[in-house]
N, C-alpha and C positions, 0 to 999 in steps of 0.2 A: 181366306177360310181354308183350313186343311181339307184334303180330300183323301178318302180311303183307297189305298192301292190294293191290287189283287193279292200281294204278298203280306198284307197286314196280319199281325199275329195278336191274338188275345192271350196274354201271359197269365201264369199262375204263380203263387209264391215260390221263390227259389229258381224259377226257370230263367234262362238267359238266351240272348239272341245276338248274333254278330251284327255290327252296325255297318251299313252300306254307305253311310254318309259321314263325311269328316266333321261336319258341324250339325249337331242335333239339339233339338229343343224338347224339354220335358214340361208339358203343361199339366198342372194339377188343379182340378175343379171339384166343387162340391156344392150342395144346396145352401151351405152356409159359408160365411167369410173365413178364409184360411190365410195363415202366414206361411209362405213357402220359402225355403232356404236351400242353399247349396254349400257343402263343405268340401274343401280340397284336402284329401287325405293322403299322407305320405306312406312309405312302405312300413313304417312302424305303427300304422293304424291310427295316427293322430294328425291334427292340423300342424303345420309348421309354426304358425303364429295366429293371433286373432284376425289377421288380415285375410286368412283363408276361409273366413266365415262370410258368405255372400248372402245378403238379405235385403229387405226393403230400404234400409237406411245405410247400407254399404253395398251398393248394387253391382260392384264389379270386382273381380279378382283375376289372377292370371289365367286367361282362357275361359273364364266363366262369368256370366252376367245374370242379373235378375231383372225381370221386367214385369209390369202389371198391365192388364187390359181386361179382356173378357175372361182371362185366366191369369193366374200367377205362373210365371215361366222361368225355369232355369235353362239357359242356353250354354252348351259346352262346345267350344271350338277345340277339338282334340289336337289339332296341329299346334295350338298355342299353349296347351297345358304343359307346365314344366315337367322335365323328365323324372324328377323325384316324386311327383304326385302319381299315386297308383290308381286312385279312383276319385270320382266326384259323387258324393252322397246327396240325394235330394230328399228333403224332409218337409213335413207339413205339420202345423200345429193350429189349434182352434183359436180364433181371435177373441171369443167371448170368455171371460174369466170363469173357471170352474166347469166349462162345458166339456163333454166327452164325445167320442166318435160313435157311441151307440146310436143306431138308427140313421147314421150318416154314411154315405158311400162315396168317398173321394175316388176320383179316377185320374190316373196318370195316362197322358197321351204322348207318345214319343213320335216325333216327326223330323223329317229332314228340314233343317232350318232354312235352307235355300229354296227348295222346290215346294215346301209345305206338305209333301206327301207323308201320310201317316204310316209309320213303320210298325207300331205296336200299341196296345192299350193294356192297362192293368187296373183292376179294382180290388183292393185288399178285402178278403172275406171275413165275416165273423167278428166285426169290431164291437167293442163294448165300452169298458171304462177307460180306454186309452185317451190321453189328452194330446199326444203327439205321435207321429209316425216317421220311421224311415220308409219312404215310399219305394224308392228305386235307387240304383247306383249305376253310373256309367264308369266302366273300369277297363284297365289295360291288361291284356293277357297275351304273352308271347308276341309282343309287338303289334297286336291288333286290338281294336276297341270293341267292347260288347256292352250290352245293357242287361241288368238283372232286376227282376221284380223281387222286392223284399217284403214289405208289409209288416215290418216289426213295430209293435206298439210300445209306447212308454206311458206310464201313469203319472209321471212327474214333469210333464210338459217339455217344451223345447230345451229347457235347462238340463234335463236329464240326458237328452241326446247330445247336446253340446259338451257336457261334462265327459261323457263317454269318449268323445273324440278329441278331448284336450283343449276345448275352448274355455277360457278363464271366466266362469260365471260365478260359481260357488260350489260347495260340496253338493253331492247328489241330494235331491229333495227327499222328503219323508215318503213312506208308502202311500198308496192311493187313498186309504181311509182317512189319513190326516190331511189330504189335499182338498177334500170337499168341505167347505165351510159348514159347520153344524151349529145348531142353536146353542149359544154359549150358556154356561151356568149362570144363574142370577147372582150378581155380586152382592155381598152383604152391605146393608145401608150404612151401618155405623161402626161395628166392631173393628178395632185396629187390626192390621195385617200381622201375621206372625213376626216375631222379632227377628231381625236379620242384621248382620253387621253392615255398616255403610261401606261404600267403596273406599279404598285406603286414603284418598285425598279429602274425604268428607268428614267434617266434625259433627257430633250430635247437635241437633237443633236446640238452641238455648232458649228457655222460656223468657219472655219479656225482652228479647234481643232487638225488637223493632224490625225484624225481617219482613219483607213484603209478602203479603198473603192475598187471598181472594176476597176479603171482606168488603173492599170498596169497589168491587165490580171488575171489569176487564182490565188486565194488566198488559201494558206494552213494554216489552223488554228491549234493551240495547245489548250489544255484544258483551258477553261475560256477566251479565246481570242474572240474578236468581230470584225465583218466586217460590214460596212454599205453598204447596197445593193443600191448603187448609182454609176452611170456610166456617165461620161461627165456632171456632175452637175445635173443630173435628176434621180429621184427615179426609181428603177426597179419595174414596176407595170404590167409587162406582165406575161405570164404563165411560171412557174418554176416547176421543178421536183426534188424531194428529193429522191435520190437513196440510198438504204441501202443494205449493203452486208456483208457476213461473210463466213468463211470456217470452216469445222471441224478441230480441232487441230490434231496434229500428233497422229496417232493410235486411234483417236476417231471415234465413229460411226457417221452416218448421224445426223446432228443437225437441229432440226426443231424450228426455231425462228419466231416470228411474229412482223412485223413492224407496228407501229400505229402513229397517230397524234391526239393530244387532242387540241381543240380550247377553248380559255378562253376569258372572258371579262376583263374590266379594274379592276374589284375587285377580279381577279383570280378565278372566278367562271366558272366551266365547262359549255360550250355551247353545244358541241357535240364531238364525237370521231369517227375517221375513222380507221377501222381495217379489218381483213380478213372476219369478219362476217357482216360488214356494209361498203360496198365498196364505197358508195357515200354519202356525207353529204353536207349540206348548199346549196341545190338545184343544185348540180353538180359542185360547185366551187372547191370542194376537192374530189379527186378520188383515190382509192387504186387499185394497179395492180392485187391483188389476192395473195393467200397463196403459199409460197414455202416450201416444206416439207423436204428438205434435206440439203440445203446450198451449194450443189455442183455446179460446173460450173463457168465459168468466167462471169464477169459483175455483175450488181446489182441483188440481189436476190429478193427484193421487191422494189417497187417505189410508191411514193405518189405525185400526180400532184396537184398543187395549182395555181389557177388563181388569183394572188395577187390583181389585180385591181378590182376584182369583189367580194372580201370578204366583208361581211356586216360590217358596221362601228363599230358595237359592238364587233367584233372580234379584240382584241388587242394583243393576244399572241397565238402562235402555238408551242407546245412542241412535238418533234418527239422522239419516244421511241422504244425499242426493248425488247421483253420479251419471256420467254420460258414457254409456256403453259404446256408442258409435264414435266417440272421440271429439265431439263438439265441445268447445271451451265455454266457460261461464262468462266470458266477454261477449258471447252471443246471446246472453240471457238477460232479461229485464224483469224487474218486479218479483224476484224470488222471495218467498216467505214461508214460514211455518206458523201454524196456529193450533192451539189446543182447544177443543170444543167439548162441552158436556155431551155425552153420548145419548142421553135421553131426549133432551129438549133442543140440542143443537146450539146452545148459547156459547158464544166465543168467550173463553176464559183468559187465554194468554196469547199474545201475538209477537212474532219477531220478524222484522223485515230486513233482508240483506241490503245494506247501503253501499256496498262496494263489490267489485268483481275482479277476478284474476283469470289469466289465460291458463286455467287448469281444468281438470276433468271431474273433480269430486269436491264435495263440501260436507263437512260435519255441521248440521243445522242446529241441533240442540241435544240435550241429554236429560233424562229423568233418573234421579238417584234416590233410593230408599234410605231413610234415616233410621237411627236406632229407635226412635219413637214410633216407627211404623208409617210415618207420613212420607210423601214423595216431594222432591224439589225438582223444578225445571230450570235449567240454565241455558241461556242462548250462547251458541258457540260461534258459528260463522267462520270456521277454519277451513281453508282450501287445501286440498291435497291432490296429488297426481294419481288418480285411480279411476279406471273405467268400470270396475266391477265391485260387487259387494265384498268379495274376498279381499280386495285391496283396501277396503275401508275398516277391516277388523282391527288391525294394529293401531292405526291413528285413533280409532274410537276408544280402544282400551287406554291409550295414553291420555285421552281427554277426560277420563273418569277421575 
């Protein structure tokens, strides 16, 4: 248990303190669950690579480690930090999707990692709509190490912080107002969506062509098979939910995968992407359920809700992907699948189970493409790629349309 020394300092935003210990630990605690991370920042203000992002699923970097117990802790061994690293930034984000720091007072406690003596504490004041914070930084100045209290808030989650420091997650998320899920507009029950050109590889749906639709109940797809989202002769334009699930393979450790959807226009150009760091896009028409860190448990691990009838007419394609930010391969995954459900009653409409795996970090699961007639078609993909982030899924997704 840390003990307070007579020289312990209560820090304020912007204040700094020389470190008297070569190995320091920064504990971050709050009344709610936090995800605490450390970023090794070079002299250009960026990480050197994604390996400099230290967090729960990548718990060690050069001279920096993450640990969890009564508090989430970033420990910095200043003697082991590479010479080109100027500072170690300690961040905190809220674990609950959509939650903000308003009413929450996270506290950073800086202590000597060997003696456990507390050197300083810092509680960022006046927090409100922030969903992530740069709490403090341990930095090098004229050959000596110091700690600075920061308390800078971000409204776009940990992804906003990571992007600012050069970690490859995706473009900066939308402003705070679009981050908070809102009550979506009611989708029209029957009128067809505005006419929009299909993606270049898609032909107009031909009447009487015998294409699979939803009239006979749930459809089970195999790779590259397509189903027309039409029931009783009418396009499905209500709310749907894409559920994505996976389990760790036998003897494998917890698997942390991230489900995403990328929206494209008729020229296969990305319009926006919805993922764990950007839970709401297109004005609330597409919403993400939040990040699952283990893959354990029954049911969908992550889900993405789409109000089909309210998608802007320029959106002609949606590609649903799963990737492993931590670098785990799909050979460590079992029972991966995606399934399309009716948003109102939860009825399963279409299912696609992956029947093979590859030692790669990303997979294109399926795509939804708008046809000239206004209806949508779902095609099973199951194409593996080498990408740990949403950004890396954009080009393969465009190529799959």
